[in-house]
N, CA, C and O atoms as a DFTB+ gen file, in Angstrom:
272 C
 N C O
     1  1       0.830      -1.200       0.000
     2  2       0.000       0.000       0.000
     3  2       0.868       1.256       0.000
     4  3       0.502       2.266      -0.600
     5  1       2.016       1.193       0.671
     6  2       2.862       2.383       0.748
     7  2       3.493       2.703      -0.598
     8  3       3.732       3.874      -0.893
     9  1       3.774       1.682      -1.437
    10  2       4.314       1.935      -2.767
    11  2       3.302       2.668      -3.635
    12  3       3.645       3.596      -4.368
    13  1       2.058       2.239      -3.541
    14  2       1.008       2.876      -4.324
    15  2       0.828       4.333      -3.904
    16  3       0.604       5.191      -4.757
    17  1       0.920       4.620      -2.651
    18  2       0.788       5.982      -2.150
    19  2       1.949       6.843      -2.633
    20  3       1.751       7.997      -3.014
    21  1       3.148       6.293      -2.619
    22  2       4.314       7.040      -3.093
    23  2       4.214       7.363      -4.571
    24  3       4.501       8.482      -4.995
    25  1       3.800       6.360      -5.362
    26  2       3.647       6.595      -6.799
    27  2       2.515       7.584      -7.086
    28  3       2.609       8.419      -7.985
    29  1       1.469       7.469      -6.316
    30  2       0.354       8.409      -6.486
    31  2       0.767       9.832      -6.163
    32  3       0.399      10.773      -6.865
    33  1       1.539       9.980      -5.086
    34  2       2.029      11.313      -4.716
    35  2       2.990      11.860      -5.771
    36  3       2.942      13.043      -6.106
    37  1       3.855      11.000      -6.288
    38  2       4.779      11.410      -7.342
    39  2       4.009      11.815      -8.602
    40  3       4.319      12.832      -9.223
    41  1       3.024      11.032      -8.970
    42  2       2.197      11.361     -10.133
    43  2       1.441      12.656      -9.938
    44  3       1.302      13.440     -10.877
    45  1       0.952      12.893      -8.740
    46  2       0.235      14.134      -8.444
    47  2       1.161      15.334      -8.573
    48  3       0.786      16.356      -9.148
    49  1       2.369      15.209      -8.039
    50  2       3.337      16.322      -8.120
    51  2       3.737      16.604      -9.563
    52  3       3.770      17.759      -9.989
    53  1       4.042      15.547     -10.313
    54  2       4.430      15.737     -11.713
    55  2       3.264      16.325     -12.508
    56  3       3.461      17.231     -13.317
    57  1       2.078      15.823     -12.285
    58  2       0.897      16.346     -12.977
    59  2       0.641      17.801     -12.643
    60  3       0.298      18.595     -13.519
    61  1       0.806      18.148     -11.388
    62  2       0.602      19.532     -10.969
    63  2       1.625      20.446     -11.623
    64  3       1.267      21.507     -12.134
    65  1       2.898      20.048     -11.615
    66  2       3.942      20.863     -12.236
    67  2       3.752      20.946     -13.740
    68  3       3.988      21.999     -14.332
    69  1       3.327      19.850     -14.374
    70  2       3.065      19.845     -15.805
    71  2       1.936      20.828     -16.128
    72  3       2.025      21.576     -17.101
    73  1       0.903      20.828     -15.335
    74  2      -0.223      21.736     -15.549
    75  2       0.176      23.190     -15.403
    76  3      -0.238      24.030     -16.201
    77  1       0.971      23.496     -14.399
    78  2       1.436      24.871     -14.206
    79  2       2.324      25.290     -15.371
    80  3       2.212      26.413     -15.861
    81  1       3.204      24.398     -15.818
    82  2       4.080      24.705     -16.943
    83  2       3.297      24.981     -18.214
    84  3       3.612      25.917     -18.949
    85  1       2.287      24.177     -18.475
    86  2       1.458      24.395     -19.665
    87  2       0.696      25.713     -19.566
    88  3       0.582      26.438     -20.554
    89  1       0.187      26.020     -18.409
    90  2      -0.539      27.279     -18.219
    91  2       0.376      28.473     -18.450
    92  3      -0.021      29.442     -19.097
    93  1       1.580      28.413     -17.932
    94  2       2.522      29.513     -18.135
    95  2       2.910      29.652     -19.601
    96  3       3.076      30.768     -20.093
    97  1       3.055      28.532     -20.304
    98  2       3.386      28.589     -21.727
    99  2       2.263      29.246     -22.516
   100  3       2.526      30.021     -23.435
   101  1       1.032      28.952     -22.175
   102  2      -0.113      29.564     -22.860
   103  2      -0.168      31.054     -22.572
   104  3      -0.376      31.849     -23.489
   105  1       0.013      31.446     -21.329
   106  2      -0.012      32.863     -20.984
   107  2       1.112      33.626     -21.684
   108  3       0.908      34.754     -22.134
   109  1       2.289      33.023     -21.778
   110  2       3.418      33.662     -22.442
   111  2       3.139      33.840     -23.934
   112  3       3.479      34.877     -24.504
   113  1       2.525      32.843     -24.572
   114  2       2.222      32.976     -25.995
   115  2       1.158      34.044     -26.230
   116  3       1.219      34.757     -27.232
   117  1       0.198      34.166     -25.341
   118  2      -0.805      35.225     -25.459
   119  2      -0.138      36.589     -25.301
   120  3      -0.449      37.522     -26.041
   121  1       0.774      36.707     -24.341
   122  2       1.497      37.961     -24.126
   123  2       2.299      38.338     -25.368
   124  3       2.262      39.490     -25.800
   125  1       3.015      37.390     -25.940
   126  2       3.816      37.678     -27.126
   127  2       2.949      38.062     -28.316
   128  3       3.321      38.933     -29.102
   129  1       1.802      37.420     -28.453
   130  2       0.881      37.772     -29.538
   131  2       0.406      39.207     -29.409
   132  3       0.339      39.924     -30.408
   133  1       0.075      39.641     -28.204
   134  2      -0.344      41.019     -27.975
   135  2       0.788      41.994     -28.212
   136  3       0.568      43.090     -28.729
   137  1       1.988      41.611     -27.840
   138  2       3.147      42.474     -28.045
   139  2       3.417      42.653     -29.532
   140  3       3.679      43.766     -29.989
   141  1       3.353      41.565     -30.284
   142  2       3.569      41.651     -31.732
   143  2       2.518      42.521     -32.394
   144  3       2.837      43.313     -33.281
   145  1       1.271      42.383     -31.974
   146  2       0.195      43.193     -32.547
   147  2       0.420      44.667     -32.231
   148  3       0.171      45.523     -33.080
   149  1       0.881      44.970     -31.041
   150  2       1.173      46.354     -30.677
   151  2       2.287      46.945     -31.520
   152  3       2.212      48.104     -31.929
   153  1       3.317      46.158     -31.783
   154  2       4.417      46.637     -32.629
   155  2       3.928      46.851     -34.054
   156  3       4.287      47.845     -34.686
   157  1       3.114      45.931     -34.570
   158  2       2.555      46.095     -35.912
   159  2       1.708      47.359     -35.992
   160  3       1.803      48.105     -36.967
   161  1       0.879      47.608     -34.981
   162  2       0.040      48.807     -34.968
   163  2       0.883      50.075     -34.918
   164  3       0.541      51.071     -35.557
   165  1       1.975      50.049     -34.168
   166  2       2.796      51.255     -34.062
   167  2       3.527      51.557     -35.368
   168  3       3.858      52.712     -35.634
   169  1       3.781      50.545     -36.180
   170  2       4.488      50.749     -37.448
   171  2       3.544      51.008     -38.630
   172  3       3.999      51.365     -39.717
   173  1       2.241      50.830     -38.425
   174  2       1.276      51.016     -39.507
   175  2       1.169      52.492     -39.886
   176  3       1.349      53.373     -39.046
   177  1       0.874      52.750     -41.157
   178  2       0.707      54.135     -41.619
   179  2      -0.541      54.769     -41.015
   180  3      -0.499      55.904     -40.540
   181  1      -1.640      54.040     -41.035
   182  2      -2.890      54.512     -40.434
   183  2      -3.047      53.800     -39.104
   184  3      -3.188      52.578     -39.056
   185  1      -3.022      54.568     -38.023
   186  2      -3.079      53.984     -36.673
   187  2      -4.525      53.652     -36.295
   188  3      -5.441      54.400     -36.638
   189  1      -4.733      52.542     -35.597
   190  2      -6.072      52.215     -35.100
   191  2      -6.521      53.209     -34.021
   192  3      -5.700      53.881     -33.396
   193  1      -7.812      53.286     -33.821
   194  2      -8.383      54.215     -32.833
   195  2      -7.858      53.915     -31.430
   196  3      -7.513      54.838     -30.692
   197  1      -7.793      52.655     -31.060
   198  2      -7.326      52.281     -29.715
   199  2      -5.872      52.678     -29.497
   200  3      -5.483      53.018     -28.379
   201  1      -5.071      52.640     -30.550
   202  2      -3.679      53.049     -30.438
   203  2      -3.597      54.533     -30.078
   204  3      -2.811      54.927     -29.217
   205  1      -4.413      55.349     -30.743
   206  2      -4.441      56.786     -30.448
   207  2      -4.895      57.067     -29.021
   208  3      -4.338      57.932     -28.345
   209  1      -5.903      56.337     -28.568
   210  2      -6.389      56.523     -27.196
   211  2      -5.320      56.135     -26.177
   212  3      -5.138      56.821     -25.171
   213  1      -4.619      55.045     -26.437
   214  2      -3.560      54.614     -25.522
   215  2      -2.431      55.634     -25.484
   216  3      -1.874      55.893     -24.417
   217  1      -2.084      56.218     -26.626
   218  2      -1.019      57.220     -26.667
   219  2      -1.419      58.474     -25.879
   220  3      -0.581      59.075     -25.207
   221  1      -2.692      58.869     -25.960
   222  2      -3.161      60.022     -25.183
   223  2      -3.017      59.765     -23.688
   224  3      -2.579      60.642     -22.943
   225  1      -3.386      58.557     -23.246
   226  2      -3.267      58.214     -21.828
   227  2      -1.811      58.228     -21.383
   228  3      -1.488      58.727     -20.305
   229  1      -0.939      57.682     -22.215
   230  2       0.487      57.643     -21.874
   231  2       1.046      59.051     -21.763
   232  3       1.778      59.357     -20.822
   233  1       0.710      59.905     -22.711
   234  2       1.217      61.283     -22.693
   235  2       0.696      62.060     -21.487
   236  3       1.432      62.841     -20.884
   237  1      -0.582      61.845     -21.132
   238  2      -1.125      62.552     -19.966
   239  2      -0.463      62.082     -18.675
   240  3      -0.226      62.888     -17.776
   241  1      -0.162      60.790     -18.571
   242  2       0.524      60.284     -17.377
   243  2       1.938      60.835     -17.280
   244  3       2.420      61.149     -16.192
   245  1       2.594      60.950     -18.421
   246  2       3.955      61.487     -18.410
   247  2       3.961      62.952     -17.990
   248  3       4.865      63.388     -17.277
   249  1       2.961      63.714     -18.426
   250  2       2.873      65.120     -18.043
   251  2       2.626      65.267     -16.552
   252  3       3.165      66.174     -15.917
   253  1       1.809      64.375     -15.988
   254  2       1.533      64.419     -14.544
   255  2       2.775      64.084     -13.729
   256  3       2.961      64.639     -12.646
   257  1       3.619      63.198     -14.216
   258  2       4.793      62.771     -13.474
   259  2       5.951      63.744     -13.576
   260  3       6.843      63.728     -12.728
   261  1       5.957      64.595     -14.600
   262  2       7.054      65.541     -14.769
   263  2       7.019      66.615     -13.698
   264  3       5.965      67.189     -13.427
   265  1       8.180      66.895     -13.079
   266  2       8.206      67.968     -12.077
   267  2       8.073      69.332     -12.759
   268  3       8.633      69.565     -13.830
   269  1       7.330      70.212     -12.122
   270  2       7.111      71.540     -12.711
   271  2       8.180      72.527     -12.324
   272  3       8.132      73.684     -12.741
């Protein structure tokens, strides 16, 4: 019975780590996809509406942080 418990615990640990690794790989690929899309949008001749809105927010935050 103790061998079965040890193997079960080992399988649980490996399965848990495998699941976390797969989840992180998926999140990383989603992050990279968004990053690539952002770079493509910044290089486009005609900028999307959301790109312009994001740039306005960034510029306003930078103005607030600058010492007067």
